[in-house]
C-alpha positions as YAML, in Angstrom:
chain: A
units: angstrom
residues:
- id: 1
  name: MET
  ca: [97.54, 115.16, 89.65]
- id: 2
  name: GLU
  ca: [100.14, 113.29, 87.64]
- id: 3
  name: SER
  ca: [99.19, 109.75, 86.65]
- id: 4
  name: ILE
  ca: [101.32, 106.85, 87.85]
- id: 5
  name: LYS
  ca: [100.11, 104.60, 85.03]
- id: 6
  name: ASP
  ca: [103.00, 102.58, 83.54]
- id: 7
  name: LYS
  ca: [105.63, 104.75, 85.21]
- id: 8
  name: VAL
  ca: [106.69, 102.28, 87.92]
- id: 9
  name: ALA
  ca: [107.78, 98.71, 87.21]
- id: 10
  name: ILE
  ca: [107.98, 95.59, 89.36]
- id: 11
  name: VAL
  ca: [111.04, 93.70, 88.13]
- id: 12
  name: GLY
  ca: [111.42, 90.98, 90.75]
- id: 13
  name: MET
  ca: [109.31, 89.32, 93.43]
- id: 14
  name: GLY
  ca: [109.59, 86.69, 96.13]
- id: 15
  name: CYS
  ca: [107.17, 84.96, 98.46]
- id: 16
  name: THR
  ca: [107.60, 82.45, 101.26]
- id: 17
  name: LYS
  ca: [105.32, 79.56, 102.00]
- id: 18
  name: PHE
  ca: [102.56, 80.80, 104.31]
- id: 19
  name: GLY
  ca: [101.38, 78.86, 107.34]
- id: 20
  name: GLU
  ca: [102.53, 77.77, 110.78]
- id: 21
  name: ARG
  ca: [106.21, 78.49, 110.26]
- id: 22
  name: PHE
  ca: [107.41, 77.44, 113.70]
- id: 23
  name: ASP
  ca: [110.70, 76.39, 112.12]
- id: 24
  name: VAL
  ca: [111.77, 79.96, 111.41]
- id: 25
  name: GLY
  ca: [111.65, 83.47, 112.86]
- id: 26
  name: GLY
  ca: [110.56, 86.76, 111.38]
- id: 27
  name: PHE
  ca: [114.06, 87.60, 110.18]
- id: 28
  name: ASP
  ca: [114.23, 84.26, 108.36]
- id: 29
  name: LEU
  ca: [110.98, 85.03, 106.55]
- id: 30
  name: ILE
  ca: [112.34, 88.43, 105.49]
- id: 31
  name: ILE
  ca: [115.51, 86.83, 104.14]
- id: 32
  name: GLU
  ca: [113.54, 84.12, 102.34]
- id: 33
  name: SER
  ca: [111.24, 86.46, 100.40]
- id: 34
  name: ALA
  ca: [113.86, 89.13, 99.75]
- id: 35
  name: SER
  ca: [116.39, 86.58, 98.48]
- id: 36
  name: GLU
  ca: [113.92, 85.22, 95.93]
- id: 37
  name: ALA
  ca: [113.00, 88.75, 94.83]
- id: 38
  name: LEU
  ca: [116.64, 89.76, 94.40]
- id: 39
  name: GLU
  ca: [117.43, 86.62, 92.42]
- id: 40
  name: ASP
  ca: [114.32, 87.15, 90.30]
- id: 41
  name: ALA
  ca: [115.40, 90.73, 89.54]
- id: 42
  name: GLY
  ca: [119.01, 89.72, 88.96]
- id: 43
  name: ILE
  ca: [120.49, 92.24, 91.40]
- id: 44
  name: GLU
  ca: [122.29, 92.28, 94.75]
- id: 45
  name: LEU
  ca: [121.42, 93.90, 98.06]
- id: 46
  name: LYS
  ca: [123.94, 96.67, 97.43]
- id: 47
  name: ASP
  ca: [121.78, 97.83, 94.52]
- id: 48
  name: ILE
  ca: [118.81, 98.63, 96.81]
- id: 49
  name: GLN
  ca: [118.72, 102.33, 97.66]
- id: 50
  name: ALA
  ca: [115.72, 102.40, 100.01]
- id: 51
  name: ALA
  ca: [113.16, 99.99, 101.43]
- id: 52
  name: TRP
  ca: [109.64, 99.89, 102.84]
- id: 53
  name: LEU
  ca: [108.74, 97.32, 105.50]
- id: 54
  name: GLY
  ca: [105.06, 96.51, 105.97]
- id: 55
  name: SER
  ca: [104.35, 94.87, 109.34]
- id: 56
  name: SER
  ca: [101.94, 95.11, 112.24]
- id: 57
  name: GLY
  ca: [104.32, 93.18, 114.47]
- id: 58
  name: PHE
  ca: [107.56, 95.10, 114.01]
- id: 59
  name: SER
  ca: [107.46, 98.70, 115.22]
- id: 60
  name: THR
  ca: [110.34, 100.12, 113.14]
- id: 61
  name: GLY
  ca: [112.18, 99.42, 109.91]
- id: 62
  name: GLN
  ca: [115.17, 98.12, 111.85]
- id: 63
  name: PRO
  ca: [114.26, 94.39, 111.55]
- id: 64
  name: LEU
  ca: [114.46, 94.64, 107.76]
- id: 65
  name: SER
  ca: [117.81, 96.42, 107.94]
- id: 66
  name: HIS
  ca: [119.05, 93.91, 110.52]
- id: 67
  name: ALA
  ca: [117.92, 90.80, 108.66]
- id: 68
  name: LEU
  ca: [119.30, 91.89, 105.27]
- id: 69
  name: LYS
  ca: [122.26, 93.98, 106.50]
- id: 70
  name: LEU
  ca: [121.09, 96.91, 104.38]
- id: 71
  name: ASN
  ca: [124.10, 99.07, 105.20]
- id: 72
  name: TYR
  ca: [122.26, 102.02, 106.74]
- id: 73
  name: ILE
  ca: [120.04, 102.90, 103.78]
- id: 74
  name: PRO
  ca: [116.60, 104.44, 104.48]
- id: 75
  name: VAL
  ca: [113.97, 101.93, 105.68]
- id: 76
  name: ALA
  ca: [110.41, 103.09, 106.36]
- id: 77
  name: ARG
  ca: [108.17, 100.84, 108.42]
- id: 78
  name: VAL
  ca: [104.50, 101.28, 107.46]
- id: 79
  name: GLU
  ca: [101.33, 99.81, 108.96]
- id: 80
  name: ASN
  ca: [97.76, 100.20, 107.75]
- id: 81
  name: ALA
  ca: [95.96, 97.22, 109.29]
- id: 82
  name: CYS
  ca: [95.34, 94.51, 106.67]
- id: 83
  name: GLY
  ca: [96.21, 97.00, 103.92]
- id: 84
  name: THR
  ca: [99.82, 97.10, 105.13]
- id: 85
  name: GLY
  ca: [101.42, 95.06, 102.33]
- id: 86
  name: LEU
  ca: [99.94, 97.25, 99.61]
- id: 87
  name: GLU
  ca: [100.79, 100.33, 101.67]
- id: 88
  name: ALA
  ca: [104.48, 99.35, 101.48]
- id: 89
  name: ILE
  ca: [104.22, 99.03, 97.69]
- id: 90
  name: ARG
  ca: [102.35, 102.35, 97.47]
- id: 91
  name: GLY
  ca: [105.04, 104.18, 99.43]
- id: 92
  name: ALA
  ca: [107.83, 102.68, 97.35]
- id: 93
  name: ALA
  ca: [106.05, 103.48, 94.08]
- id: 94
  name: TYR
  ca: [105.51, 107.14, 94.90]
- id: 95
  name: ALA
  ca: [109.12, 107.54, 96.04]
- id: 96
  name: LEU
  ca: [110.18, 106.28, 92.62]
- id: 97
  name: MET
  ca: [107.74, 108.65, 90.95]
- id: 98
  name: ALA
  ca: [109.34, 111.49, 92.91]
- id: 99
  name: LYS
  ca: [112.77, 110.32, 91.67]
- id: 100
  name: ALA
  ca: [114.06, 110.16, 95.23]
- id: 101
  name: TYR
  ca: [115.51, 106.70, 94.50]
- id: 102
  name: ASP
  ca: [116.11, 104.47, 91.48]
- id: 103
  name: ILE
  ca: [115.78, 100.90, 92.81]
- id: 104
  name: VAL
  ca: [113.76, 100.06, 95.92]
- id: 105
  name: LEU
  ca: [112.44, 97.13, 97.94]
- id: 106
  name: ALA
  ca: [108.90, 96.78, 99.31]
- id: 107
  name: LEU
  ca: [108.44, 93.87, 101.72]
- id: 108
  name: GLY
  ca: [105.60, 92.67, 103.93]
- id: 109
  name: VAL
  ca: [106.11, 90.22, 106.78]
- id: 110
  name: GLU
  ca: [104.33, 88.85, 109.82]
- id: 111
  name: LYS
  ca: [105.14, 86.22, 112.43]
- id: 112
  name: LEU
  ca: [101.80, 85.64, 114.13]
- id: 113
  name: LYS
  ca: [101.53, 81.96, 115.00]
- id: 114
  name: ASP
  ca: [104.01, 82.09, 117.87]
- id: 115
  name: ARG
  ca: [101.67, 84.20, 119.98]
- id: 116
  name: GLY
  ca: [99.44, 81.20, 120.63]
- id: 117
  name: ARG
  ca: [96.06, 82.49, 119.57]
- id: 118
  name: GLY
  ca: [94.26, 83.17, 116.32]
- id: 119
  name: GLY
  ca: [92.51, 86.22, 114.96]
- id: 120
  name: GLY
  ca: [93.39, 89.85, 115.22]
- id: 121
  name: GLY
  ca: [91.97, 90.40, 118.67]
- id: 122
  name: ALA
  ca: [88.85, 92.24, 119.76]
- id: 123
  name: GLU
  ca: [88.64, 95.96, 119.20]
- id: 124
  name: GLY
  ca: [89.42, 97.95, 122.29]
- id: 125
  name: GLU
  ca: [92.39, 95.72, 123.18]
- id: 126
  name: THR
  ca: [94.83, 98.61, 122.83]
- id: 127
  name: GLY
  ca: [95.86, 98.95, 126.45]
- id: 128
  name: LYS
  ca: [94.65, 102.54, 126.29]
- id: 129
  name: GLY
  ca: [90.93, 102.02, 126.56]
- id: 130
  name: PRO
  ca: [88.34, 101.81, 123.78]
- id: 131
  name: GLN
  ca: [88.56, 104.25, 120.89]
- id: 132
  name: PRO
  ca: [85.35, 106.23, 120.25]
- id: 133
  name: SER
  ca: [85.20, 105.27, 116.57]
- id: 134
  name: TYR
  ca: [85.60, 101.58, 117.26]
- id: 135
  name: GLY
  ca: [83.25, 100.54, 120.03]
- id: 136
  name: ILE
  ca: [84.02, 97.90, 122.64]
- id: 137
  name: GLN
  ca: [84.99, 94.25, 122.15]
- id: 138
  name: ALA
  ca: [83.70, 93.93, 118.58]
- id: 139
  name: THR
  ca: [85.05, 90.80, 116.92]
- id: 140
  name: ALA
  ca: [85.76, 90.45, 113.21]
- id: 141
  name: PRO
  ca: [83.61, 87.30, 112.77]
- id: 142
  name: GLY
  ca: [80.74, 88.99, 114.57]
- id: 143
  name: ARG
  ca: [80.78, 92.12, 112.44]
- id: 144
  name: TYR
  ca: [81.14, 90.23, 109.17]
- id: 145
  name: ALA
  ca: [78.34, 87.90, 110.28]
- id: 146
  name: LEU
  ca: [76.06, 90.93, 110.59]
- id: 147
  name: ALA
  ca: [76.88, 91.82, 106.99]
- id: 148
  name: ALA
  ca: [76.10, 88.28, 105.88]
- id: 149
  name: THR
  ca: [72.75, 88.09, 107.65]
- id: 150
  name: LYS
  ca: [71.71, 91.48, 106.26]
- id: 151
  name: HIS
  ca: [72.66, 90.38, 102.74]
- id: 152
  name: PHE
  ca: [70.67, 87.18, 103.23]
- id: 153
  name: ALA
  ca: [67.58, 89.06, 104.41]
- id: 154
  name: THR
  ca: [67.77, 91.72, 101.71]
- id: 155
  name: TYR
  ca: [68.80, 89.81, 98.60]
- id: 156
  name: GLY
  ca: [68.00, 86.17, 99.31]
- id: 157
  name: THR
  ca: [71.63, 85.08, 99.47]
- id: 158
  name: GLU
  ca: [72.12, 81.78, 101.30]
- id: 159
  name: ARG
  ca: [74.86, 79.99, 103.22]
- id: 160
  name: LYS
  ca: [75.41, 77.74, 100.22]
- id: 161
  name: HIS
  ca: [76.60, 80.75, 98.22]
- id: 162
  name: LEU
  ca: [79.23, 81.55, 100.83]
- id: 163
  name: ALA
  ca: [80.21, 77.88, 100.89]
- id: 164
  name: MET
  ca: [80.69, 77.91, 97.12]
- id: 165
  name: ILE
  ca: [83.13, 80.82, 97.47]
- id: 166
  name: SER
  ca: [85.14, 78.89, 100.04]
- id: 167
  name: VAL
  ca: [85.11, 75.75, 97.89]
- id: 168
  name: LYS
  ca: [86.50, 77.79, 94.98]
- id: 169
  name: SER
  ca: [89.25, 79.31, 97.15]
- id: 170
  name: HIS
  ca: [90.30, 75.92, 98.54]
- id: 171
  name: HIS
  ca: [90.29, 74.44, 95.03]
- id: 172
  name: ASN
  ca: [92.73, 77.15, 93.94]
- id: 173
  name: GLY
  ca: [94.84, 76.96, 97.08]
- id: 174
  name: ALA
  ca: [95.15, 73.17, 96.87]
- id: 175
  name: ARG
  ca: [97.11, 73.72, 93.66]
- id: 176
  name: ASN
  ca: [99.34, 76.41, 95.12]
- id: 177
  name: PRO
  ca: [102.52, 74.94, 96.66]
- id: 178
  name: ARG
  ca: [103.01, 77.91, 98.99]
- id: 179
  name: ALA
  ca: [99.49, 78.04, 100.38]
- id: 180
  name: MET
  ca: [98.73, 77.36, 104.04]
- id: 181
  name: PHE
  ca: [95.73, 75.08, 103.45]
- id: 182
  name: ARG
  ca: [96.30, 72.85, 100.43]
- id: 183
  name: ARG
  ca: [93.06, 70.95, 100.80]
- id: 184
  name: GLU
  ca: [89.95, 70.76, 98.65]
- id: 185
  name: ILE
  ca: [86.61, 70.95, 100.43]
- id: 186
  name: THR
  ca: [82.99, 70.40, 99.42]
- id: 187
  name: VAL
  ca: [79.94, 72.57, 99.87]
- id: 188
  name: GLU
  ca: [78.61, 69.99, 102.33]
- id: 189
  name: GLN
  ca: [81.77, 70.18, 104.44]
- id: 190
  name: ALA
  ca: [81.59, 73.95, 104.53]
- id: 191
  name: LEU
  ca: [77.94, 73.94, 105.54]
- id: 192
  name: ASN
  ca: [78.46, 71.33, 108.25]
- id: 193
  name: ALA
  ca: [81.63, 72.80, 109.73]
- id: 194
  name: PRO
  ca: [81.66, 74.19, 113.29]
- id: 195
  name: MET
  ca: [79.93, 77.55, 113.54]
- id: 196
  name: ILE
  ca: [82.07, 80.59, 114.36]
- id: 197
  name: ALA
  ca: [79.47, 83.37, 114.17]
- id: 198
  name: TRP
  ca: [76.28, 82.49, 112.32]
- id: 199
  name: PRO
  ca: [76.11, 82.23, 109.36]
- id: 200
  name: LEU
  ca: [79.92, 82.05, 109.15]
- id: 201
  name: GLY
  ca: [81.32, 78.59, 109.78]
- id: 202
  name: LEU
  ca: [84.91, 77.48, 110.08]
- id: 203
  name: PHE
  ca: [85.44, 77.32, 106.32]
- id: 204
  name: ASP
  ca: [84.08, 80.83, 105.87]
- id: 205
  name: CYS
  ca: [86.97, 82.30, 107.88]
- id: 206
  name: CYS
  ca: [90.60, 82.74, 106.81]
- id: 207
  name: GLY
  ca: [93.47, 81.52, 108.94]
- id: 208
  name: VAL
  ca: [96.11, 83.69, 110.58]
- id: 209
  name: ALA
  ca: [99.55, 82.76, 109.23]
- id: 210
  name: ASP
  ca: [103.26, 83.46, 109.19]
- id: 211
  name: GLY
  ca: [104.74, 84.63, 105.91]
- id: 212
  name: SER
  ca: [106.49, 87.27, 103.84]
- id: 213
  name: ALA
  ca: [106.44, 88.62, 100.28]
- id: 214
  name: ALA
  ca: [108.70, 91.15, 98.59]
- id: 215
  name: ALA
  ca: [108.93, 93.28, 95.44]
- id: 216
  name: ILE
  ca: [111.87, 94.95, 93.69]
- id: 217
  name: MET
  ca: [110.75, 98.12, 91.91]
- id: 218
  name: CYS
  ca: [112.16, 100.84, 89.67]
- id: 219
  name: ARG
  ca: [110.90, 103.44, 87.24]
- id: 220
  name: THR
  ca: [109.75, 101.91, 83.98]
- id: 221
  name: GLU
  ca: [111.98, 104.25, 82.00]
- id: 222
  name: ASP
  ca: [115.00, 102.76, 83.80]
- id: 223
  name: VAL
  ca: [114.26, 99.06, 83.23]
- id: 224
  name: LYS
  ca: [116.56, 98.73, 80.24]
- id: 225
  name: LYS
  ca: [119.22, 100.97, 81.72]
- id: 226
  name: PHE
  ca: [119.61, 98.66, 84.71]
- id: 227
  name: GLY
  ca: [119.37, 95.51, 82.59]
- id: 228
  name: PHE
  ca: [116.18, 94.19, 84.22]
- id: 229
  name: ARG
  ca: [113.96, 91.45, 82.83]
- id: 230
  name: ASP
  ca: [111.78, 91.94, 79.76]
- id: 231
  name: ASP
  ca: [108.65, 90.41, 81.32]
- id: 232
  name: PHE
  ca: [108.25, 93.00, 84.08]
- id: 233
  name: ILE
  ca: [104.85, 94.35, 85.04]
- id: 234
  name: THR
  ca: [103.87, 97.96, 85.63]
- id: 235
  name: VAL
  ca: [101.72, 99.75, 88.16]
- id: 236
  name: LYS
  ca: [98.59, 101.06, 86.47]
- id: 237
  name: ALA
  ca: [96.95, 102.68, 89.49]
- id: 238
  name: LEU
  ca: [97.14, 102.89, 93.29]
- id: 239
  name: ALA
  ca: [94.38, 103.79, 95.70]
- id: 240
  name: ASN
  ca: [93.63, 104.22, 99.38]
- id: 241
  name: SER
  ca: [90.33, 105.01, 101.03]
- id: 242
  name: CYS
  ca: [90.18, 105.43, 104.79]
- id: 243
  name: GLY
  ca: [86.76, 105.33, 106.45]
- id: 244
  name: GLN
  ca: [85.59, 107.70, 109.15]
- id: 245
  name: GLY
  ca: [84.93, 104.84, 111.54]
- id: 246
  name: THR
  ca: [81.38, 105.83, 112.32]
- id: 247
  name: GLY
  ca: [79.42, 103.30, 110.27]
- id: 248
  name: LYS
  ca: [79.31, 100.55, 112.85]
- id: 249
  name: ASN
  ca: [78.06, 102.94, 115.52]
- id: 250
  name: ARG
  ca: [75.21, 104.37, 113.45]
- id: 251
  name: GLU
  ca: [71.74, 102.91, 113.64]
- id: 252
  name: ASP
  ca: [71.21, 103.57, 109.93]
- id: 253
  name: TYR
  ca: [74.34, 101.75, 108.73]
- id: 254
  name: ASP
  ca: [73.05, 99.06, 106.36]
- id: 255
  name: PHE
  ca: [75.99, 96.56, 106.40]
- id: 256
  name: LEU
  ca: [75.28, 96.04, 102.70]
- id: 257
  name: HIS
  ca: [78.25, 97.77, 101.17]
- id: 258
  name: TRP
  ca: [81.93, 98.45, 101.71]
- id: 259
  name: GLU
  ca: [82.05, 102.19, 101.06]
- id: 260
  name: GLU
  ca: [85.84, 102.26, 101.33]
- id: 261
  name: THR
  ca: [86.24, 99.46, 98.77]
- id: 262
  name: TYR
  ca: [83.82, 101.21, 96.44]
- id: 263
  name: ARG
  ca: [85.68, 104.52, 96.76]
- id: 264
  name: ALA
  ca: [89.10, 102.93, 96.30]
- id: 265
  name: SER
  ca: [87.96, 100.97, 93.24]
- id: 266
  name: GLN
  ca: [86.61, 104.17, 91.70]
- id: 267
  name: GLN
  ca: [90.02, 105.78, 92.24]
- id: 268
  name: ILE
  ca: [91.63, 102.83, 90.47]
- id: 269
  name: TYR
  ca: [89.25, 102.92, 87.51]
- id: 270
  name: GLN
  ca: [89.59, 106.67, 87.07]
- id: 271
  name: GLN
  ca: [93.39, 106.56, 87.17]
- id: 272
  name: ALA
  ca: [93.65, 103.62, 84.77]
- id: 273
  name: GLY
  ca: [90.80, 104.60, 82.45]
- id: 274
  name: ILE
  ca: [88.76, 101.48, 83.26]
- id: 275
  name: LYS
  ca: [85.18, 101.76, 82.01]
- id: 276
  name: ASP
  ca: [83.91, 98.21, 82.58]
- id: 277
  name: PRO
  ca: [86.00, 96.26, 85.12]
- id: 278
  name: ARG
  ca: [84.26, 92.99, 84.35]
- id: 279
  name: LYS
  ca: [85.33, 93.16, 80.73]
- id: 280
  name: GLU
  ca: [88.72, 94.81, 81.16]
- id: 281
  name: ILE
  ca: [90.25, 93.22, 84.30]
- id: 282
  name: ASP
  ca: [91.32, 89.60, 84.10]
- id: 283
  name: ILE
  ca: [92.06, 88.62, 87.70]
- id: 284
  name: VAL
  ca: [91.42, 90.01, 91.17]
- id: 285
  name: GLU
  ca: [93.18, 89.02, 94.37]
- id: 286
  name: CYS
  ca: [90.76, 90.37, 96.98]
- id: 287
  name: HIS
  ca: [90.68, 90.50, 100.76]
- id: 288
  name: ASP
  ca: [88.54, 87.46, 101.54]
- id: 289
  name: CYS
  ca: [89.10, 87.38, 105.29]
- id: 290
  name: PHE
  ca: [85.59, 85.91, 105.34]
- id: 291
  name: SER
  ca: [83.60, 84.46, 102.46]
- id: 292
  name: ILE
  ca: [81.05, 87.28, 102.74]
- id: 293
  name: ALA
  ca: [83.89, 89.78, 102.22]
- id: 294
  name: GLU
  ca: [84.66, 88.35, 98.78]
- id: 295
  name: LEU
  ca: [80.98, 88.37, 97.87]
- id: 296
  name: MET
  ca: [80.72, 92.03, 98.83]
- id: 297
  name: CYS
  ca: [83.80, 92.79, 96.71]
- id: 298
  name: TYR
  ca: [82.08, 91.38, 93.62]
- id: 299
  name: GLU
  ca: [79.37, 93.98, 94.07]
- id: 300
  name: ASP
  ca: [81.20, 97.01, 95.43]
- id: 301
  name: MET
  ca: [84.02, 96.79, 92.89]
- id: 302
  name: GLY
  ca: [81.42, 96.80, 90.11]
- id: 303
  name: PHE
  ca: [81.86, 93.26, 88.82]
- id: 304
  name: CYS
  ca: [78.14, 92.66, 89.26]
- id: 305
  name: GLN
  ca: [75.09, 94.63, 90.33]
- id: 306
  name: LYS
  ca: [74.20, 94.99, 93.99]
- id: 307
  name: GLY
  ca: [72.29, 91.96, 95.21]
- id: 308
  name: THR
  ca: [73.15, 89.76, 92.20]
- id: 309
  name: ALA
  ca: [76.39, 88.17, 93.43]
- id: 310
  name: LYS
  ca: [74.59, 84.92, 94.22]
- id: 311
  name: ASP
  ca: [73.68, 84.52, 90.55]
- id: 312
  name: ASP
  ca: [77.29, 84.87, 89.45]
- id: 313
  name: ILE
  ca: [78.41, 82.49, 92.19]
- id: 314
  name: GLU
  ca: [75.99, 79.85, 90.95]
- id: 315
  name: ALA
  ca: [77.14, 80.49, 87.37]
- id: 316
  name: GLY
  ca: [80.79, 80.15, 88.37]
- id: 317
  name: SER
  ca: [81.60, 83.53, 86.83]
- id: 318
  name: PHE
  ca: [84.52, 84.20, 89.19]
- id: 319
  name: THR
  ca: [86.19, 80.78, 89.03]
- id: 320
  name: GLN
  ca: [89.03, 79.68, 86.76]
- id: 321
  name: GLU
  ca: [86.52, 77.98, 84.50]
- id: 322
  name: GLY
  ca: [84.44, 81.15, 84.50]
- id: 323
  name: TYR
  ca: [87.46, 83.15, 83.42]
- id: 324
  name: GLU
  ca: [87.92, 80.83, 80.46]
- id: 325
  name: ARG
  ca: [84.31, 81.62, 79.50]
- id: 326
  name: GLY
  ca: [84.94, 85.35, 79.64]
- id: 327
  name: GLY
  ca: [84.52, 86.01, 83.37]
- id: 328
  name: VAL
  ca: [86.97, 87.26, 85.99]
- id: 329
  name: ALA
  ca: [89.16, 84.98, 88.11]
- id: 330
  name: PHE
  ca: [88.95, 85.91, 91.79]
- id: 331
  name: ASN
  ca: [91.64, 84.67, 94.18]
- id: 332
  name: ILE
  ca: [93.22, 82.23, 91.76]
- id: 333
  name: GLY
  ca: [96.07, 81.97, 94.28]
- id: 334
  name: GLY
  ca: [93.72, 80.68, 96.97]
- id: 335
  name: GLY
  ca: [92.98, 83.98, 98.64]
- id: 336
  name: LEU
  ca: [93.42, 84.68, 102.34]
- id: 337
  name: LYS
  ca: [91.00, 81.81, 102.92]
- id: 338
  name: SER
  ca: [93.35, 79.12, 101.63]
- id: 339
  name: PHE
  ca: [96.72, 80.84, 101.29]
- id: 340
  name: GLY
  ca: [96.62, 82.29, 104.81]
- id: 341
  name: HIS
  ca: [96.76, 85.83, 106.16]
- id: 342
  name: PRO
  ca: [99.95, 87.22, 107.70]
- id: 343
  name: ILE
  ca: [98.56, 90.74, 108.09]
- id: 344
  name: GLY
  ca: [101.51, 92.76, 106.82]
- id: 345
  name: ALA
  ca: [102.37, 90.38, 103.98]
- id: 346
  name: SER
  ca: [99.02, 89.68, 102.32]
- id: 347
  name: GLY
  ca: [98.94, 92.69, 99.97]
- id: 348
  name: CYS
  ca: [102.44, 91.89, 98.72]
- id: 349
  name: ARG
  ca: [101.43, 88.25, 98.29]
- id: 350
  name: GLU
  ca: [98.41, 89.28, 96.22]
- id: 351
  name: THR
  ca: [100.75, 91.29, 94.03]
- id: 352
  name: TYR
  ca: [103.07, 88.28, 93.72]
- id: 353
  name: GLU
  ca: [100.21, 86.15, 92.40]
- id: 354
  name: ILE
  ca: [99.25, 88.76, 89.81]
- id: 355
  name: TYR
  ca: [102.90, 89.18, 88.80]
- id: 356
  name: LYS
  ca: [103.31, 85.46, 88.18]
- id: 357
  name: GLU
  ca: [100.00, 85.07, 86.34]
- id: 358
  name: ILE
  ca: [100.79, 87.95, 83.97]
- id: 359
  name: GLN
  ca: [104.23, 86.46, 83.29]
- id: 360
  name: GLY
  ca: [102.70, 83.03, 82.66]
- id: 361
  name: LYS
  ca: [104.76, 81.56, 85.49]
- id: 362
  name: ALA
  ca: [102.23, 80.34, 88.05]
- id: 363
  name: GLN
  ca: [103.98, 77.72, 90.19]
- id: 364
  name: GLU
  ca: [101.43, 75.06, 89.35]
- id: 365
  name: PRO
  ca: [100.61, 74.88, 85.60]
- id: 366
  name: SER
  ca: [96.97, 73.95, 86.24]
- id: 367
  name: ARG
  ca: [96.46, 77.37, 87.87]
- id: 368
  name: GLN
  ca: [98.00, 79.31, 85.02]
- id: 369
  name: LEU
  ca: [95.44, 81.43, 83.21]
- id: 370
  name: LYS
  ca: [95.73, 82.34, 79.55]
- id: 371
  name: ASN
  ca: [96.28, 85.88, 78.29]
- id: 372
  name: VAL
  ca: [96.31, 87.69, 81.62]
- id: 373
  name: GLU
  ca: [96.96, 91.39, 81.01]
- id: 374
  name: LEU
  ca: [95.44, 93.23, 83.99]
- id: 375
  name: GLY
  ca: [95.18, 92.19, 87.63]
- id: 376
  name: MET
  ca: [93.87, 94.02, 90.67]
- id: 377
  name: ALA
  ca: [94.93, 93.57, 94.30]
- id: 378
  name: HIS
  ca: [92.64, 94.57, 97.17]
- id: 379
  name: SER
  ca: [93.26, 94.66, 100.91]
- id: 380
  name: GLN
  ca: [91.04, 96.12, 103.58]
- id: 381
  name: GLY
  ca: [91.56, 96.36, 107.31]
- id: 382
  name: GLY
  ca: [89.00, 96.84, 110.04]
- id: 383
  name: HIS
  ca: [85.37, 95.78, 110.24]
- id: 384
  name: PRO
  ca: [82.24, 96.64, 108.24]
- id: 385
  name: GLY
  ca: [81.50, 100.31, 108.88]
- id: 386
  name: ASN
  ca: [85.13, 101.11, 109.63]
- id: 387
  name: PHE
  ca: [87.63, 100.09, 106.97]
- id: 388
  name: VAL
  ca: [90.87, 101.26, 105.49]
- id: 389
  name: CYS
  ca: [91.16, 99.96, 101.94]
- id: 390
  name: ASN
  ca: [94.27, 99.75, 99.76]
- id: 391
  name: MET
  ca: [94.10, 98.71, 96.12]
- id: 392
  name: ALA
  ca: [96.50, 98.41, 93.20]
- id: 393
  name: LEU
  ca: [96.13, 97.63, 89.51]
- id: 394
  name: TYR
  ca: [99.00, 95.96, 87.63]
- id: 395
  name: GLY
  ca: [99.50, 94.90, 84.06]
- id: 396
  name: ILE
  ca: [101.53, 94.51, 80.90]
- id: 397
  name: PRO
  ca: [103.25, 97.78, 79.94]
- id: 398
  name: GLY
  ca: [101.16, 99.83, 77.56]
- id: 399
  name: LYS
  ca: [97.96, 97.80, 78.04]
...
């Protein structure tokens, strides 16, 4: 299998503010993110030869073509649960690798707040009856709560450790001008917040949001030919792992690991030649739909040993300050927890954060990390025991 490492470049990106965007529609969000990406890349719409639209709300690629007046070029609409944004980037990257196109657009968008309720709905709400691999009326907070309680019982993790993750995410998001929740919180506030599904309180759960993010991409060998920027980033590796959907229905499922995240991370490390992710990767934007999800990522991605995440949380290893001491910065952009989670856009937004950090152009200087060379984005959709996981590794060319 041919390696994608350093062969595809991201030369422009855009991202809207996430949140309750009642002032605009889905088309407006598409225009907003795409316009910033085009300006960032220094090109016009006529230069785009094909596009990928990631969305759970739109059923075809037509909204992207309609909003941007793409003049009848190919538009593929993709959807892979919460991995949708990275799925759009993955499709665009492999099309470039195949030399089907030269300059492409990958864009994720969601307009969720207008529907009047939060969350992604209970499983089985398909209108076609329950699916055998899903079960009936299983909620995301409930399933993630089972993972949290099992981790507590097995490894001695406590609610305070989850609260510390949320405090870190809100600290980062409060300094991000495009985040949904720009508010610092304390451990005490997190612990005393209304309970959603024990042990997950309100501040352990991310908020559903409206938003969009976009990337302009080309082959790395063509960057100079098209006159693109010098501070582009390259794709180092792409991964997808799709679970069988049986874990949550098995009596022996332990709720103590995300097998799909583990498998996808191993794909990433093998493709990019990563031997020790904790020493080699600078930042990670991970799918922290719940605080326990980020904790599990620490362990299943190999940034710490199984059962030891609480020690690193207490040491601050995955905070900005921890990064400056040689650790890894997780969700420096605020994560889903603070930035918000428009399902189809989140993977693109994670990429946007990594792109800006590597360039040294974080919107708020106090969030800018020094010497960022490698960043990993992670999105997973579903519930413990039944995930689809998309991951991507980005970095400075040649690193």
